[in-house]
Each structure stands twice: as structure tokens, then as C-alpha cells.
FIVO-882025 format. One record per residue (C-alpha): x, y, z; residue in three letters; residue number from 0. Coordinates in steps of 0.2 Angstrom, whole numbers, padded with zeros to 4 digits. Example, Ala and Ser with C-alpha at 12.3 -4.5 7.8 and 13.67 -1.06 7.14 Angstrom:
% residues 2
<atom px="0062" py="-0022" pz="0039" type="Ala" seq="0"/>
<atom px="0068" py="-0005" pz="0036" type="Ser" seq="1"/>
//
This chain:
% residues 63
<atom px="0000" py="0000" pz="0000" type="Met" seq="0"/>
<atom px="0007" py="0017" pz="-0004" type="Gln" seq="1"/>
<atom px="0002" py="0034" pz="0002" type="Val" seq="2"/>
<atom px="0007" py="0048" pz="-0010" type="Gly" seq="3"/>
<atom px="0024" py="0045" pz="-0017" type="Ala" seq="4"/>
<atom px="0031" py="0036" pz="-0002" type="Gly" seq="5"/>
<atom px="0028" py="0020" pz="0007" type="Lys" seq="6"/>
<atom px="0020" py="0018" pz="0023" type="Leu" seq="7"/>
<atom px="0032" py="0016" pz="0038" type="Pro" seq="8"/>
<atom px="0038" py="-0002" pz="0041" type="Arg" seq="9"/>
<atom px="0027" py="-0003" pz="0057" type="Glu" seq="10"/>
<atom px="0011" py="0000" pz="0047" type="Ala" seq="11"/>
<atom px="0016" py="-0012" pz="0034" type="Glu" seq="12"/>
<atom px="0019" py="-0025" pz="0047" type="Ala" seq="13"/>
<atom px="0002" py="-0021" pz="0055" type="Ala" seq="14"/>
<atom px="-0006" py="-0022" pz="0038" type="Glu" seq="15"/>
<atom px="0001" py="-0040" pz="0035" type="Lys" seq="16"/>
<atom px="-0004" py="-0046" pz="0052" type="Leu" seq="17"/>
<atom px="-0022" py="-0040" pz="0049" type="Val" seq="18"/>
<atom px="-0022" py="-0050" pz="0033" type="Glu" seq="19"/>
<atom px="-0015" py="-0065" pz="0041" type="Tyr" seq="20"/>
<atom px="-0028" py="-0064" pz="0055" type="Leu" seq="21"/>
<atom px="-0042" py="-0063" pz="0042" type="Arg" seq="22"/>
<atom px="-0035" py="-0078" pz="0033" type="Thr" seq="23"/>
<atom px="-0033" py="-0088" pz="0049" type="Glu" seq="24"/>
<atom px="-0051" py="-0083" pz="0054" type="Arg" seq="25"/>
<atom px="-0058" py="-0090" pz="0038" type="Arg" seq="26"/>
<atom px="-0047" py="-0106" pz="0039" type="Val" seq="27"/>
<atom px="-0052" py="-0109" pz="0057" type="Leu" seq="28"/>
<atom px="-0070" py="-0104" pz="0055" type="Gly" seq="29"/>
<atom px="-0069" py="-0092" pz="0069" type="Ile" seq="30"/>
<atom px="-0086" py="-0082" pz="0070" type="Asp" seq="31"/>
<atom px="-0084" py="-0063" pz="0072" type="Glu" seq="32"/>
<atom px="-0099" py="-0063" pz="0083" type="Ala" seq="33"/>
<atom px="-0089" py="-0073" pz="0096" type="Leu" seq="34"/>
<atom px="-0076" py="-0060" pz="0096" type="Gly" seq="35"/>
<atom px="-0063" py="-0069" pz="0086" type="Gly" seq="36"/>
<atom px="-0049" py="-0058" pz="0080" type="Phe" seq="37"/>
<atom px="-0060" py="-0043" pz="0077" type="Ala" seq="38"/>
<atom px="-0055" py="-0032" pz="0092" type="Pro" seq="39"/>
<atom px="-0036" py="-0035" pz="0087" type="Met" seq="40"/>
<atom px="-0040" py="-0032" pz="0069" type="Glu" seq="41"/>
<atom px="-0049" py="-0015" pz="0073" type="Glu" seq="42"/>
<atom px="-0034" py="-0010" pz="0083" type="Glu" seq="43"/>
<atom px="-0022" py="-0013" pz="0069" type="Phe" seq="44"/>
<atom px="-0033" py="-0004" pz="0057" type="Ser" seq="45"/>
<atom px="-0033" py="0011" pz="0068" type="Lys" seq="46"/>
<atom px="-0014" py="0010" pz="0068" type="Ile" seq="47"/>
<atom px="-0013" py="0009" pz="0049" type="Ile" seq="48"/>
<atom px="-0025" py="0024" pz="0047" type="Ala" seq="49"/>
<atom px="-0015" py="0034" pz="0059" type="Arg" seq="50"/>
<atom px="0001" py="0030" pz="0050" type="Glu" seq="51"/>
<atom px="-0007" py="0035" pz="0033" type="Glu" seq="52"/>
<atom px="-0013" py="0051" pz="0041" type="Phe" seq="53"/>
<atom px="0004" py="0056" pz="0047" type="Leu" seq="54"/>
<atom px="0012" py="0051" pz="0031" type="Glu" seq="55"/>
<atom px="0000" py="0063" pz="0022" type="Cys" seq="56"/>
<atom px="0004" py="0077" pz="0034" type="Arg" seq="57"/>
<atom px="0022" py="0075" pz="0031" type="Lys" seq="58"/>
<atom px="0020" py="0076" pz="0012" type="Ser" seq="59"/>
<atom px="0009" py="0091" pz="0013" type="Gly" seq="60"/>
<atom px="-0007" py="0082" pz="0008" type="Val" seq="61"/>
<atom px="-0023" py="0088" pz="0017" type="Arg" seq="62"/>
//
């Protein structure tokens, strides 16, 4: 994933890969989101990714 001309910081890329892994594992294991599953963790990582994207945009001057 890219924001502007630069890449996301490594931490955000790692968090994004972890979120994708958790989604895959949830499908493979058949974990139901209604039971909690990984949804709370996925939500936290999504917030981290969104914040990193915001900070990257601010650095590059995008509003």
C-alpha cells in the first residue's frame, strides 16, 4: 500500500500484513466474528494503519 509518493512506515506495513494474516486464519479456522474472534485486534491494527497514513499525508503536505 502506498500513500502519496512514499511507502508507509515499516510498522504500518507489518500491522497491515498481520491484519491480513488474522483474516485468513479466521476464515481457515472458521472463527465467528460474533464470538469475538480476532475482530478487536483487527480493529486496533486498522486504527494504527489509518493513523500512519494520516501522518504520512501530513508529512507530504497532503490535506
